[in-house]
gemmi code that builds the backbone of each chain (N, CA, C; Angstrom):
import gemmi

chains = {
    "A": [
        ("GLY", (-7.652, 7.825, -5.519), (-8.489, 7.840, -4.330), (-8.303, 6.555, -3.343)),
        ("ALA", (-8.849, 6.692, -2.258), (-8.676, 5.561, -1.232), (-9.110, 4.170, -1.828)),
        ("GLY", (-8.478, 2.990, -1.440), (-8.742, 1.872, -1.768), (-9.722, 1.115, -0.923)),
        ("VAL", (-9.856, -0.146, -0.945), (-10.716, -0.814, 0.109), (-9.874, -1.018, 1.281)),
        ("SER", (-10.567, -0.872, 2.272), (-9.924, -1.020, 3.682), (-10.559, -1.984, 4.522)),
        ("GLN", (-9.851, -2.733, 5.351), (-10.437, -3.829, 6.011), (-9.960, -3.484, 7.552)),
        ("SER", (-10.801, -3.895, 8.530), (-10.270, -3.850, 9.830), (-10.919, -4.938, 10.767)),
        ("PRO", (-10.271, -5.634, 11.671), (-8.858, -5.258, 11.985), (-8.106, -5.979, 10.997)),
        ("SER", (-6.724, -5.736, 11.044), (-5.876, -6.479, 9.956), (-5.520, -7.934, 10.610)),
        ("ASN", (-5.483, -7.898, 11.805), (-5.179, -9.269, 12.393), (-6.387, -9.446, 13.685)),
        ("LYS", (-6.847, -10.682, 13.727), (-7.761, -10.955, 14.763), (-7.508, -12.280, 15.491)),
        ("VAL", (-7.189, -12.425, 16.794), (-7.005, -13.710, 17.412), (-8.079, -13.934, 18.445)),
        ("THR", (-8.750, -14.873, 18.286), (-9.928, -15.271, 19.201), (-9.850, -16.539, 19.647)),
        ("GLU", (-10.667, -16.896, 20.728), (-10.767, -18.084, 21.319), (-11.993, -18.886, 20.694)),
        ("LYS", (-11.808, -20.235, 20.637), (-12.929, -20.870, 19.934), (-14.303, -20.784, 20.742)),
        ("GLY", (-15.321, -20.640, 19.992), (-16.533, -20.134, 20.736), (-16.998, -18.758, 20.829)),
        ("LYS", (-16.009, -17.888, 20.491), (-16.473, -16.485, 20.608), (-17.050, -16.108, 19.196)),
        ("ASP", (-17.560, -14.865, 19.342), (-18.130, -14.189, 18.051), (-17.081, -13.208, 17.590)),
        ("VAL", (-16.931, -13.129, 16.244), (-16.080, -12.039, 15.643), (-16.793, -11.242, 14.551)),
        ("GLU", (-16.443, -9.844, 14.410), (-16.861, -8.912, 13.468), (-15.824, -8.558, 12.714)),
        ("LEU", (-15.865, -8.493, 11.320), (-14.954, -8.187, 10.375), (-15.447, -6.984, 9.652)),
        ("ARG", (-14.767, -5.987, 9.306), (-15.344, -4.790, 8.634), (-14.715, -4.606, 7.252)),
        ("CYS", (-15.443, -4.150, 6.446), (-14.845, -3.775, 5.112), (-15.517, -2.357, 4.779)),
        ("ASP", (-14.592, -1.480, 4.182), (-14.908, -0.165, 3.746), (-14.575, -0.112, 2.188)),
        ("PRO", (-15.668, -0.318, 1.336), (-15.359, -0.493, -0.064), (-15.068, 0.908, -0.610)),
        ("ILE", (-14.399, 0.875, -1.926), (-14.147, 2.129, -2.609), (-15.530, 2.910, -2.813)),
        ("SER", (-15.549, 4.229, -2.620), (-16.713, 5.083, -2.731), (-17.260, 4.984, -4.273)),
        ("GLY", (-18.510, 4.617, -4.125), (-19.118, 4.500, -5.551), (-19.340, 3.304, -5.914)),
        ("HIS", (-18.601, 2.489, -5.312), (-18.758, 0.984, -5.816), (-19.953, 0.204, -5.283)),
        ("THR", (-20.744, -0.289, -6.207), (-22.067, -0.778, -5.784), (-22.038, -2.270, -5.467)),
        ("ALA", (-20.869, -2.944, -6.032), (-20.853, -4.356, -5.654), (-19.877, -4.544, -4.623)),
        ("LEU", (-20.099, -5.570, -3.739), (-19.144, -5.831, -2.695), (-19.075, -7.362, -2.519)),
        ("TYR", (-18.023, -8.080, -2.244), (-17.698, -9.342, -2.202), (-16.809, -9.633, -0.834)),
        ("TRP", (-17.214, -10.822, -0.236), (-16.472, -11.422, 0.771), (-15.858, -12.814, 0.273)),
        ("TYR", (-14.541, -12.843, 0.639), (-13.982, -14.151, 0.343), (-13.120, -14.662, 1.563)),
        ("ARG", (-12.902, -16.119, 1.412), (-11.964, -16.647, 2.530), (-10.790, -17.190, 1.921)),
        ("GLN", (-9.577, -17.007, 2.125), (-8.480, -17.684, 1.829), (-7.672, -18.375, 2.989)),
        ("SER", (-7.767, -19.643, 2.828), (-7.078, -20.570, 3.749), (-5.823, -20.801, 3.355)),
        ("LEU", (-4.946, -21.187, 4.244), (-3.545, -21.379, 3.873), (-3.114, -22.152, 2.628)),
        ("GLY", (-2.461, -21.669, 1.572), (-2.285, -22.641, 0.490), (-3.383, -22.748, -0.601)),
        ("GLN", (-4.480, -22.061, -0.301), (-5.725, -22.366, -1.116), (-5.873, -21.012, -1.843)),
        ("GLY", (-6.836, -21.356, -2.881), (-7.298, -20.070, -3.503), (-8.436, -19.487, -2.893)),
        ("LEU", (-9.006, -18.579, -3.375), (-10.151, -17.744, -2.769), (-11.449, -18.620, -2.825)),
        ("GLU", (-12.146, -18.542, -1.647), (-13.360, -19.189, -1.590), (-14.484, -18.103, -1.431)),
        ("PHE", (-15.519, -17.975, -2.415), (-16.509, -17.013, -2.284), (-17.362, -17.135, -1.109)),
        ("LEU", (-17.832, -16.205, -0.568), (-18.706, -16.251, 0.591), (-19.886, -15.573, 0.275)),
        ("ILE", (-19.907, -14.396, 0.016), (-21.229, -13.598, -0.066), (-21.023, -12.396, -1.018)),
        ("TYR", (-22.081, -11.898, -1.672), (-21.945, -10.948, -2.589), (-23.116, -9.947, -2.481)),
        ("PHE", (-22.785, -8.747, -2.373), (-23.998, -7.601, -2.274), (-23.861, -6.805, -3.497)),
        ("GLN", (-25.026, -6.347, -4.189), (-25.046, -5.575, -5.246), (-26.307, -4.590, -5.104)),
        ("GLY", (-25.899, -3.330, -4.866), (-26.724, -2.273, -4.666), (-27.952, -2.622, -3.569)),
        ("ASN", (-29.153, -2.450, -3.936), (-30.340, -2.707, -2.979), (-30.717, -4.052, -3.120)),
        ("SER", (-30.265, -5.006, -3.808), (-30.641, -6.200, -4.326), (-30.429, -7.311, -3.086)),
        ("ALA", (-31.180, -8.251, -2.857), (-30.946, -9.329, -1.864), (-29.552, -9.881, -2.058)),
        ("PRO", (-28.770, -9.975, -1.155), (-27.311, -10.605, -1.434), (-27.380, -12.011, -1.636)),
        ("ASP", (-26.318, -12.363, -2.389), (-25.949, -13.751, -2.862), (-25.261, -14.341, -1.697)),
        ("LYS", (-25.918, -15.208, -0.844), (-25.340, -15.812, 0.353), (-24.880, -17.310, 0.002)),
        ("SER", (-24.862, -17.678, -1.307), (-24.607, -19.118, -1.658), (-23.255, -19.671, -1.143)),
        ("GLY", (-22.486, -18.714, -0.799), (-20.995, -19.123, -0.476), (-20.730, -19.393, 0.893)),
        ("LEU", (-21.738, -18.945, 1.909), (-21.490, -18.987, 3.171), (-21.394, -20.538, 3.757)),
        ("PRO", (-20.409, -20.820, 4.452), (-20.249, -22.290, 4.715), (-21.187, -22.878, 5.757)),
        ("SER", (-21.694, -22.059, 6.594), (-22.604, -22.363, 7.704), (-23.507, -21.206, 8.076)),
        ("ASP", (-24.461, -21.629, 9.038), (-25.258, -20.502, 9.572), (-24.637, -19.791, 10.690)),
        ("ARG", (-23.484, -20.056, 10.964), (-22.668, -19.341, 11.862), (-22.199, -18.028, 11.139)),
        ("PHE", (-22.160, -18.113, 9.732), (-21.571, -16.813, 9.023), (-22.805, -16.051, 8.540)),
        ("SER", (-22.693, -14.642, 8.802), (-23.509, -13.748, 8.227), (-22.926, -12.513, 7.909)),
        ("ALA", (-23.505, -11.611, 7.143), (-22.998, -10.345, 6.725), (-23.968, -9.454, 6.364)),
        ("GLU", (-23.789, -8.235, 6.422), (-24.701, -7.195, 6.200), (-24.015, -5.947, 5.635)),
        ("ARG", (-24.665, -5.287, 4.929), (-24.014, -4.072, 4.276), (-25.102, -2.841, 4.452)),
        ("THR", (-24.587, -1.933, 5.274), (-25.475, -0.903, 5.624), (-25.281, 0.289, 4.695)),
        ("GLY", (-26.451, 0.725, 4.279), (-26.385, 2.027, 3.434), (-25.760, 1.852, 2.164)),
        ("GLY", (-25.569, 0.589, 1.739), (-24.861, 0.461, 0.358), (-23.381, 0.778, 0.460)),
        ("SER", (-22.751, 0.632, 1.827), (-21.440, 1.089, 1.592), (-20.664, 0.113, 2.506)),
        ("VAL", (-20.378, 0.273, 3.884), (-19.767, -0.476, 4.806), (-20.340, -1.737, 4.791)),
        ("SER", (-19.587, -2.887, 5.192), (-20.146, -4.235, 5.162), (-19.327, -4.794, 6.581)),
        ("THR", (-20.232, -5.599, 7.211), (-19.645, -6.383, 8.311), (-19.942, -7.850, 8.121)),
        ("LEU", (-18.914, -8.586, 8.363), (-19.007, -10.100, 8.335), (-18.831, -10.612, 9.603)),
        ("THR", (-19.965, -11.349, 10.069), (-19.884, -11.776, 11.383), (-19.729, -13.341, 11.436)),
        ("ILE", (-19.013, -13.778, 12.222), (-18.830, -15.294, 12.520), (-19.015, -15.662, 13.893)),
        ("GLN", (-20.210, -16.427, 14.132), (-20.624, -16.567, 15.463), (-20.021, -17.971, 15.937)),
        ("ARG", (-19.688, -18.204, 17.287), (-19.195, -19.467, 17.789), (-18.054, -20.013, 17.030)),
        ("THR", (-17.040, -19.103, 16.793), (-15.953, -19.490, 15.945), (-15.354, -20.867, 16.267)),
        ("GLN", (-14.840, -21.566, 15.175), (-14.200, -22.805, 15.312), (-12.746, -22.667, 14.701)),
        ("GLN", (-11.874, -23.669, 15.118), (-10.487, -23.508, 14.542), (-10.505, -23.539, 13.054)),
        ("GLU", (-11.397, -24.313, 12.440), (-11.385, -24.296, 10.949), (-11.716, -22.956, 10.300)),
        ("ASP", (-12.270, -22.037, 11.162), (-12.589, -20.714, 10.474), (-11.256, -19.961, 10.431)),
        ("SER", (-10.026, -20.384, 10.941), (-8.850, -19.581, 10.665), (-8.510, -19.547, 9.156)),
        ("ALA", (-8.417, -18.292, 8.744), (-8.078, -17.862, 7.504), (-7.947, -16.505, 7.218)),
        ("VAL", (-7.624, -16.088, 6.160), (-7.549, -14.542, 5.569), (-8.992, -14.174, 5.033)),
        ("TYR", (-9.545, -13.289, 5.444), (-11.012, -13.003, 4.959), (-10.669, -11.648, 4.171)),
        ("LEU", (-11.034, -11.729, 2.779), (-10.862, -10.774, 2.008), (-12.060, -10.184, 1.589)),
        ("CYS", (-12.177, -8.660, 1.440), (-13.322, -8.007, 0.833), (-12.800, -7.441, -0.500)),
        ("ALA", (-13.751, -7.220, -1.387), (-13.348, -6.706, -2.798), (-14.678, -5.827, -3.048)),
        ("SER", (-14.431, -4.874, -3.907), (-15.665, -4.018, -4.411), (-15.452, -3.784, -5.941)),
        ("SER", (-16.364, -3.431, -6.451), (-16.394, -3.149, -7.992), (-17.518, -2.373, -8.390)),
        ("LEU", (-17.222, -1.523, -9.521), (-18.428, -0.992, -10.205), (-18.906, -2.010, -11.074)),
        ("GLU", (-20.125, -2.437, -10.657), (-20.660, -3.642, -11.188), (-21.430, -3.273, -12.622)),
        ("SER", (-20.996, -4.203, -13.677), (-21.550, -3.913, -14.840), (-22.248, -5.306, -15.226)),
        ("LEU", (-23.444, -5.460, -15.584), (-23.980, -6.619, -16.023), (-24.345, -6.649, -17.487)),
        ("ALA", (-23.935, -5.823, -18.227), (-24.148, -5.666, -19.752), (-23.567, -7.046, -20.323)),
        ("GLY", (-24.326, -7.681, -20.948), (-23.727, -8.923, -21.535), (-23.138, -9.916, -20.668)),
        ("GLY", (-23.498, -9.825, -19.355), (-22.837, -10.718, -18.411), (-21.369, -10.406, -18.268)),
        ("LEU", (-20.779, -9.377, -18.479), (-19.474, -9.100, -18.339), (-19.270, -8.439, -16.881)),
        ("ARG", (-18.190, -8.700, -16.404), (-17.934, -8.339, -14.904), (-16.725, -7.185, -14.901)),
        ("ASP", (-17.099, -6.385, -14.036), (-15.950, -5.308, -13.919), (-14.696, -5.770, -12.868)),
        ("THR", (-13.798, -5.013, -12.818), (-12.657, -5.398, -12.053), (-12.951, -5.285, -10.537)),
        ("GLN", (-12.469, -6.351, -9.761), (-12.450, -6.297, -8.288), (-11.356, -5.673, -7.911)),
        ("TYR", (-11.586, -4.864, -6.933), (-10.438, -4.156, -6.105), (-10.547, -4.715, -4.658)),
        ("PHE", (-9.276, -5.205, -4.367), (-9.193, -6.028, -3.180), (-8.711, -5.304, -1.822)),
        ("GLY", (-9.151, -5.525, -0.758), (-8.657, -4.937, 0.435), (-7.490, -5.765, 0.928)),
        ("PRO", (-6.715, -5.330, 2.028), (-5.552, -6.200, 2.438), (-5.959, -7.443, 3.162)),
        ("GLY", (-7.087, -7.485, 3.649), (-7.715, -8.668, 4.371), (-7.558, -8.719, 5.918)),
        ("THR", (-8.258, -9.520, 6.452), (-8.153, -9.614, 7.989), (-7.648, -11.121, 8.144)),
        ("ARG", (-6.556, -11.223, 8.871), (-6.095, -12.526, 9.283), (-6.729, -13.047, 10.568)),
        ("LEU", (-7.609, -14.070, 10.702), (-8.288, -14.590, 11.672), (-7.799, -15.818, 12.155)),
        ("THR", (-7.241, -15.869, 13.502), (-6.839, -17.026, 14.106), (-7.757, -17.321, 15.350)),
        ("VAL", (-8.187, -18.660, 15.061), (-9.137, -19.067, 16.256), (-8.281, -20.190, 17.075)),
        ("LEU", (-8.078, -19.827, 18.324), (-7.222, -20.711, 19.073), (-8.059, -21.915, 19.863)),
    ],
    "B": [
        ("ALA", (-19.299, -25.405, -8.583), (-18.519, -26.113, -9.235), (-17.375, -25.231, -9.879)),
        ("GLN", (-16.225, -25.892, -9.914), (-14.949, -25.171, -10.315), (-15.081, -24.758, -11.777)),
        ("SER", (-14.803, -23.402, -12.019), (-14.915, -23.158, -13.383), (-13.599, -22.757, -14.011)),
        ("VAL", (-12.644, -22.707, -13.276), (-11.185, -22.373, -13.711), (-10.051, -23.357, -13.073)),
        ("THR", (-9.209, -23.739, -13.991), (-8.051, -24.645, -13.505), (-6.713, -23.948, -13.898)),
        ("GLN", (-5.952, -23.904, -12.777), (-4.555, -23.599, -13.012), (-3.668, -24.824, -12.878)),
        ("LEU", (-3.045, -25.129, -14.125), (-2.494, -26.486, -14.199), (-1.258, -26.710, -13.535)),
        ("ASP", (-0.547, -25.649, -13.004), (0.661, -25.653, -12.318), (0.504, -25.002, -10.882)),
        ("SER", (0.770, -25.863, -9.746), (0.641, -25.073, -8.724), (2.007, -24.387, -8.268)),
        ("HIS", (3.058, -24.763, -8.734), (4.358, -24.215, -8.722), (5.062, -24.073, -9.969)),
        ("VAL", (5.697, -22.807, -10.172), (6.514, -22.705, -11.426), (7.770, -22.067, -10.948)),
        ("SER", (8.849, -22.507, -11.444), (10.257, -22.109, -11.162), (11.101, -21.498, -12.416)),
        ("VAL", (11.497, -20.414, -12.427), (12.211, -19.960, -13.671), (13.419, -19.185, -13.311)),
        ("SER", (14.348, -19.059, -14.281), (15.688, -18.276, -13.805), (15.253, -16.837, -14.262)),
        ("GLU", (15.896, -15.917, -13.672), (15.826, -14.437, -13.842), (16.192, -14.241, -15.331)),
        ("GLY", (15.338, -13.478, -16.076), (15.679, -13.220, -17.344), (15.060, -14.291, -18.481)),
        ("THR", (14.566, -15.312, -17.980), (13.882, -16.268, -18.879), (12.427, -16.022, -19.004)),
        ("PRO", (11.802, -16.585, -20.019), (10.270, -16.328, -20.132), (9.427, -17.139, -18.955)),
        ("VAL", (8.263, -16.502, -18.685), (7.386, -17.041, -17.856), (6.098, -17.535, -18.338)),
        ("LEU", (5.648, -18.736, -18.137), (4.408, -19.128, -18.741), (3.523, -19.777, -17.458)),
        ("LEU", (2.363, -19.207, -17.109), (1.436, -19.627, -16.093), (0.250, -20.029, -16.864)),
        ("ARG", (-0.315, -21.304, -16.645), (-1.294, -21.828, -17.455), (-2.653, -21.789, -16.790)),
        ("CYS", (-3.583, -21.286, -17.625), (-5.091, -21.271, -16.973), (-6.030, -21.737, -18.109)),
        ("ASN", (-6.935, -22.832, -17.652), (-8.002, -23.077, -18.457), (-9.247, -22.949, -17.729)),
        ("TYR", (-10.364, -22.518, -18.420), (-11.669, -22.279, -17.919), (-12.718, -23.138, -18.633)),
        ("SER", (-13.927, -23.173, -17.845), (-15.035, -23.823, -18.286), (-15.606, -22.882, -19.330)),
        ("SER", (-16.160, -23.437, -20.532), (-16.742, -22.461, -21.512), (-18.018, -21.763, -21.018)),
        ("SER", (-18.096, -20.604, -21.571), (-19.001, -19.730, -21.288), (-19.260, -18.794, -22.309)),
        ("TYR", (-20.537, -18.371, -22.553), (-20.795, -17.409, -23.810), (-19.997, -16.263, -23.859)),
        ("SER", (-19.743, -15.614, -22.932), (-19.099, -14.357, -22.660), (-18.279, -14.238, -21.473)),
        ("PRO", (-17.251, -14.997, -21.264), (-16.655, -14.929, -20.062), (-15.676, -13.656, -19.975)),
        ("SER", (-15.663, -13.221, -18.811), (-14.464, -12.151, -18.288), (-13.431, -13.033, -17.647)),
        ("LEU", (-12.157, -12.629, -17.973), (-11.072, -13.440, -17.318), (-10.242, -12.383, -16.816)),
        ("PHE", (-9.496, -12.758, -15.555), (-8.724, -11.795, -14.965), (-7.506, -12.672, -14.694)),
        ("TRP", (-6.267, -12.083, -14.393), (-5.109, -12.431, -13.701), (-4.974, -11.616, -12.491)),
        ("TYR", (-4.878, -11.980, -11.277), (-4.423, -11.264, -10.154), (-2.967, -11.803, -9.582)),
        ("VAL", (-2.216, -10.897, -8.879), (-1.038, -11.358, -8.420), (-1.091, -10.890, -6.846)),
        ("GLN", (-0.572, -11.790, -6.008), (-0.490, -11.465, -4.599), (0.966, -11.731, -4.176)),
        ("HIS", (1.462, -10.786, -3.788), (2.965, -10.877, -3.141), (2.809, -11.203, -1.574)),
        ("PRO", (3.860, -11.802, -1.089), (3.599, -12.055, 0.323), (3.283, -10.964, 1.243)),
        ("ASN", (2.265, -11.235, 2.147), (1.702, -10.210, 2.855), (1.189, -9.026, 2.274)),
        ("LYS", (0.679, -9.139, 1.014), (0.325, -8.083, 0.425), (-1.086, -8.422, -0.137)),
        ("GLY", (-2.030, -7.390, -0.610), (-3.269, -7.630, -1.204), (-3.134, -8.062, -2.710)),
        ("LEU", (-4.398, -8.456, -3.027), (-4.415, -8.960, -4.280), (-4.450, -7.747, -5.262)),
        ("GLN", (-3.637, -7.813, -6.337), (-3.606, -6.755, -7.421), (-3.776, -7.346, -8.716)),
        ("LEU", (-4.647, -6.545, -9.502), (-5.054, -7.011, -10.853), (-3.849, -6.760, -11.848)),
        ("LEU", (-3.571, -7.823, -12.536), (-2.450, -7.823, -13.536), (-3.075, -7.281, -14.930)),
        ("LEU", (-4.107, -7.914, -15.268), (-4.809, -7.773, -16.477), (-6.193, -8.216, -16.532)),
        ("LYS", (-6.941, -7.967, -17.602), (-8.414, -8.541, -17.601), (-8.822, -8.631, -19.188)),
        ("TYR", (-9.530, -9.736, -19.294), (-10.161, -9.560, -20.667), (-11.618, -9.917, -20.662)),
        ("THR", (-12.291, -8.819, -21.549), (-13.586, -8.610, -21.417), (-14.107, -8.422, -22.826)),
        ("SER", (-13.704, -9.492, -23.706), (-14.284, -9.540, -25.068), (-13.846, -8.532, -26.108)),
        ("ALA", (-12.720, -7.909, -25.702), (-12.098, -7.018, -26.779), (-10.946, -7.710, -27.410)),
        ("ALA", (-9.889, -7.072, -27.389), (-8.678, -7.901, -28.055), (-8.348, -8.947, -27.381)),
        ("THR", (-7.984, -10.151, -28.202), (-7.794, -11.262, -27.590), (-6.444, -11.443, -26.791)),
        ("LEU", (-5.616, -10.724, -27.325), (-4.375, -10.417, -26.583), (-4.321, -9.207, -25.631)),
        ("VAL", (-4.210, -9.510, -24.397), (-4.433, -8.478, -23.460), (-2.982, -8.083, -22.733)),
        ("LYS", (-2.829, -6.875, -22.708), (-1.341, -6.453, -22.045), (-1.769, -5.870, -20.646)),
        ("GLY", (-0.867, -6.250, -19.623), (-1.245, -5.841, -18.321), (0.064, -5.230, -17.947)),
        ("ILE", (-0.055, -4.963, -16.550), (1.190, -4.297, -15.977), (2.381, -5.026, -15.779)),
        ("ASN", (3.658, -4.503, -15.417), (4.652, -5.091, -15.171), (5.177, -6.076, -16.479)),
        ("GLY", (4.861, -5.863, -17.634), (5.219, -6.697, -18.822), (4.572, -7.912, -18.930)),
        ("PHE", (3.569, -8.165, -18.052), (2.805, -9.348, -18.373), (1.506, -9.242, -19.464)),
        ("GLU", (1.390, -10.275, -20.106), (0.335, -10.188, -21.210), (-0.396, -11.692, -21.128)),
        ("ALA", (-1.682, -11.830, -21.561), (-2.220, -13.126, -21.579), (-3.098, -12.951, -22.976)),
        ("GLU", (-3.230, -14.279, -23.489), (-4.003, -14.488, -24.767), (-5.194, -15.223, -24.657)),
        ("PHE", (-6.351, -14.797, -24.856), (-7.600, -15.434, -24.656), (-7.765, -16.375, -26.066)),
        ("LYS", (-7.857, -17.727, -25.729), (-8.127, -18.620, -27.054), (-9.396, -19.480, -26.673)),
        ("LYS", (-10.329, -19.077, -27.430), (-11.465, -19.691, -27.124), (-11.667, -21.048, -27.561)),
        ("SER", (-10.976, -21.414, -28.662), (-10.863, -22.845, -28.961), (-10.335, -23.751, -28.058)),
        ("GLU", (-9.433, -23.173, -27.355), (-8.621, -24.039, -26.208), (-9.242, -23.662, -24.898)),
        ("THR", (-10.138, -22.775, -24.745), (-10.674, -22.418, -23.518), (-9.500, -22.045, -22.330)),
        ("SER", (-8.480, -21.435, -23.075), (-7.269, -21.008, -22.218), (-7.239, -19.507, -22.242)),
        ("PHE", (-6.362, -19.203, -21.105), (-6.102, -17.719, -20.779), (-4.702, -17.711, -20.205)),
        ("HIS", (-3.574, -18.160, -20.681), (-2.444, -18.327, -20.234), (-1.619, -17.044, -19.949)),
        ("LEU", (-0.959, -16.833, -18.936), (-0.212, -15.505, -18.549), (1.315, -15.781, -18.967)),
        ("THR", (1.793, -14.700, -19.654), (3.202, -14.992, -20.032), (3.962, -13.565, -19.810)),
        ("LYS", (5.255, -13.616, -19.731), (6.221, -12.551, -19.600), (7.366, -12.863, -20.371)),
        ("PRO", (7.938, -12.158, -21.026), (9.170, -12.483, -21.886), (10.369, -12.731, -21.028)),
        ("SER", (10.490, -11.987, -19.954), (11.644, -12.114, -19.258), (11.318, -11.755, -17.671)),
        ("ALA", (11.661, -12.928, -16.821), (11.288, -12.765, -15.374), (12.222, -12.028, -14.703)),
        ("HIS", (11.639, -11.306, -13.811), (12.310, -10.389, -12.820), (12.129, -10.931, -11.332)),
        ("MET", (13.248, -10.582, -10.542), (13.000, -11.191, -9.154), (11.811, -10.764, -8.559)),
        ("SER", (11.418, -9.627, -8.784), (10.289, -9.013, -8.176), (8.927, -9.592, -8.583)),
        ("ASP", (9.012, -10.427, -9.661), (7.885, -11.223, -10.110), (7.403, -12.491, -9.088)),
        ("ALA", (8.241, -12.664, -8.384), (8.029, -13.757, -7.409), (6.848, -13.587, -6.566)),
        ("ALA", (5.740, -14.468, -6.719), (4.589, -14.117, -5.953), (3.525, -15.286, -6.287)),
        ("GLU", (2.275, -15.133, -5.874), (1.200, -16.075, -6.135), (0.306, -15.494, -7.204)),
        ("TYR", (-0.059, -16.246, -8.157), (-0.847, -15.845, -9.357), (-2.130, -16.455, -9.378)),
        ("PHE", (-3.261, -15.742, -9.560), (-4.506, -16.340, -9.478), (-5.293, -15.906, -10.986)),
        ("CYS", (-5.882, -17.073, -11.511), (-6.660, -16.814, -12.679), (-7.976, -16.887, -12.242)),
        ("VAL", (-8.974, -15.876, -12.720), (-10.247, -15.783, -12.393), (-11.135, -15.659, -13.401)),
        ("VAL", (-12.204, -16.356, -13.372), (-13.364, -16.223, -14.389), (-14.712, -15.827, -13.841)),
        ("SER", (-15.361, -15.124, -14.620), (-16.800, -14.629, -14.244), (-17.593, -14.700, -15.702)),
        ("GLY", (-18.855, -14.803, -15.616), (-19.548, -14.691, -16.771), (-21.051, -15.161, -16.606)),
        ("SER", (-21.542, -15.330, -17.617), (-23.092, -15.505, -17.654), (-23.324, -16.883, -17.201)),
        ("ASN", (-22.401, -17.865, -17.160), (-22.793, -19.094, -16.384), (-22.197, -19.152, -14.872)),
        ("THR", (-21.925, -18.165, -14.463), (-21.396, -18.132, -13.014), (-22.069, -17.521, -12.124)),
        ("GLY", (-23.252, -16.972, -12.612), (-23.970, -16.035, -11.636), (-23.556, -14.842, -11.330)),
        ("ASN", (-23.373, -14.459, -9.988), (-22.788, -13.286, -9.448), (-21.184, -13.622, -9.173)),
        ("GLN", (-20.923, -14.824, -9.270), (-19.622, -15.066, -8.563), (-18.461, -15.072, -9.553)),
        ("PHE", (-17.302, -14.683, -8.933), (-16.059, -14.748, -9.633), (-15.456, -16.151, -9.116)),
        ("TYR", (-14.930, -16.971, -9.985), (-14.345, -18.220, -9.532), (-12.756, -17.986, -9.588)),
        ("PHE", (-12.163, -18.343, -8.584), (-10.524, -18.174, -8.689), (-10.077, -19.580, -8.742)),
        ("GLY", (-8.973, -19.640, -9.490), (-8.157, -20.956, -9.571), (-7.340, -20.938, -8.075)),
        ("THR", (-6.637, -22.065, -8.058), (-6.068, -22.480, -6.822), (-4.859, -21.641, -6.694)),
        ("GLY", (-4.377, -21.101, -7.826), (-3.007, -20.290, -7.647), (-1.929, -20.924, -8.078)),
        ("THR", (-1.020, -20.149, -8.602), (0.338, -20.822, -9.153), (1.425, -20.017, -8.402)),
        ("SER", (2.243, -20.496, -7.663), (3.367, -19.883, -7.027), (4.651, -19.851, -7.996)),
        ("LEU", (4.906, -18.607, -8.223), (6.208, -18.440, -9.135), (7.269, -18.079, -8.297)),
        ("THR", (8.365, -18.895, -8.681), (9.779, -18.672, -7.931), (10.668, -18.186, -9.038)),
        ("VAL", (11.384, -17.153, -8.713), (12.386, -16.730, -9.753), (13.761, -16.884, -8.978)),
        ("ILE", (14.550, -17.718, -9.874), (15.943, -17.966, -9.545), (16.964, -17.063, -9.906)),
        ("PRO", (17.761, -16.528, -8.972), (18.724, -15.562, -9.618), (19.869, -16.003, -10.309)),
    ],
}
model = gemmi.Model(1)
for chain_id, residues in chains.items():
    chain = gemmi.Chain(chain_id)
    for i, (resn, *xyz) in enumerate(residues, 1):
        res = gemmi.Residue()
        res.name, res.seqid = resn, gemmi.SeqId(i, " ")
        for name, pos in zip(("N", "CA", "C"), xyz):
            atom = gemmi.Atom()
            atom.name, atom.element = name, gemmi.Element(name[0])
            atom.pos, atom.b_iso = gemmi.Position(*pos), 0.0
            res.add_atom(atom)
        chain.add_residue(res)
    model.add_chain(chain)
structure = gemmi.Structure()
structure.add_model(model)
structure.setup_entities()
């Protein structure tokens, strides 16, 4: 079946502008994650959605970052008043969440959105 | 707090020789451990995962990893490197002490020399 898709694949914006990044998870996956990957770095957790529960926003770096997930499916990550340090690849992942015994199911990643802030 | 450490940022091997990519994690009652691979300009792909079944886990492309609780390690190995294995590899941990989060290591860049 279709995998996780993200759009746009590349986004170039000017400092101070707002951007929206979109993620379409695999159908039926209840968990959705956003990560940021800066050049030469590992993945930095941003936010996590699980079903209808309140999202875990503990990874968002500032109040300029927000995300929503409509209808338990598509998610949008919004960055307001972008700064040059926001330049990175933003990755979305989804999974069939299993919380039995604290075990975690496999995350399936999208191709990412490369954001460049000039 | 960081819960996983990849001990080598870069590993270089000759084609046909064994590969060892090291990963240590913070102790957890029941960790789930994963290895992902990221080829240049490609998305992250799952290589293998450990979720408290057999301690020796076999993945795709001939890779395997062994969960060693006493050493809190989950090293990735392959008997014979292929040119196509050149990529970035990430060790990932999640479990009862990490909340909802998956913690990624900083990655190991594997170079395969012809």
